[in-house]
Steps between C-alpha positions, in 0.01 A plus 500: 500500500641844572631411845460855626124443480519286812635793701245740354222264606656457842513875555141544387394225737577737789195697391274214609371583851594253771133440575287500186137532604335163429205645312482169320717215636656286230317168469773238468568127498822357640713191436750395766352613833722314749864567583592846372152515345361531853725801558388650169138458608578679826656791312199518268266514800707782649448717192122464493529516121434136411219250537622141461199321360641155429824306545683193378787315668611137486482510882131493593583613855645822360178565308297430813709753692452759224125444519507571875726807471381651172161345428642357175336187364725212387526392135568146383774590248674799347273471196201510735652807668530676162128444445405696813235755393574870542868489594721785377843363582693185583744503794772237448696394808593151387853369452690677222492182293132569427507880462516524121241228441252659741567853375450410135170325572374799700604756239326296229181553703564875511582495870746740661779312679703549816778240531770436757866523410693350323293574192569175312755224447627535140577767238234347272241558772595869514431525127164325534392719793599825329310398186194400702490829688531699178220297343266522800580847629460387862692633798776276636652570840795310649554442872841662524544781752351832397822693553324835464337427838792322667659745749847343497521481121372856474765628742777314316389629160469857630851490647644362176324761285596782738868403467542421870703191408702686239547292188366148549794264449346157557263298718486163675166326555446159663181299541535177697304255713486126570167425330668291233584236760129426544426438130353153454522281185237603248458858629512773235773684692734207433422491127747707292237552229252641751753673726790617280786636704364368830518777762579754227154429356315484831650793695770646277227617264381732781851643520513550123169687512646733764823552304304593188310759701814658643742476209303452177532236227731200539671421170736208575556227756790267570415222745643191667276244673561196718257205482666227709429590865141381528313211337287718269607588146454874550786735584608499865695824459515767234758779465415769244681805368238736358575779252257789458436733206664777705825302519450412869606147599421312820455156650186304586532174696223252580518180710224269626695257722657743751383703802266793431669819379361787294743790466551785254794741489546787254849651483557855377791741490348709783346226713328164514156370592454169681153344519427182691166321515460308822338159514130533414337753735814617680523814288744671266801721574658761272836659576702769327879483508655834397840492334775657707869509420580271793191281436436490875173692499228288670193393306188712550171319558232667289157543652233378257126535554389154395137542608399572139631162384203265538607274208178574308642749249501263202140400573389863526673587175334201327158607628552860388619385155187290449258759636653827378751414225804620695826317419546176690825452692645244523370402159545208261794689350663538842457131575638406159810719541583330829465137385682573173813569706459167682465307174810669357693433822438127484594493133821680592573241769441214257695645207774680690430819300375844592144533373312801369153558646250439222226762470178298474240766581 
């Protein structure tokens, strides 16, 4: 893929109005309606752009709740769900272990697909998904953040492009929480084949998506991982040095057995940006640190209007792509670019070598 295409699509996605008039709500079926799937259903209701007709989940209580909240009838299996008459798209909010399997089956039926991140679990699955989309011509949307509608990401990108940081020297990004300590034997999150890279796959992939939006294509990764802290076989910590096509280098760290911490600092010759995401609904802060000769200038808290960030941007873009043919962002290509870095990072950790990012789209 020409990696600049991702940024062209992202810029065009800003043309999609925040509230597309639901002249014809998209008739969809959904697999995985509990856990984060319940949150996805809430976001879909908030848009008014989707009608969930039928659902499938291994937890029958989750399907019962979806019937109460969305009027969606339960199916007996995923195959039964695929047979639902009149559906236009499949919403996939299952564990990542099942993403590729469910996506391929839906695309074979000619259904448009919206899938949570991470896109899939192996490089071979990327190849299969790309081939299936090309063959079917359907729209595929991925549940990463729509950064064209994210006020903090927009402010950061604008400041970088305006030169307010001077020349960007490097960055440091950390994604951490203690969720790995709750993984039980047999769960997909503890399976290295289903969850490669551990926290790097689960949350670090979000960070990679953001870095691609701000800085462009990632070309190489050098990574070290530690696997011996917890009882699972997935990585407990990952430390990555990422190299971009522009020559920029920076660090991405991901841990799943420590206290919660999501921070992002960008260092430039004229100043630095420091973003911190508080725990869940406690908000986000963004500070600018100008460079002074004595380095004693206090950080400036930037006022951001976050009222436009309702977390439905990716859903709105998916709807508009299906209904009007506008580019979808985040797309299958965007999801593939993010997980490709994760796969290369784990290979780097295993082999001890810096790995090139393989272009699979």
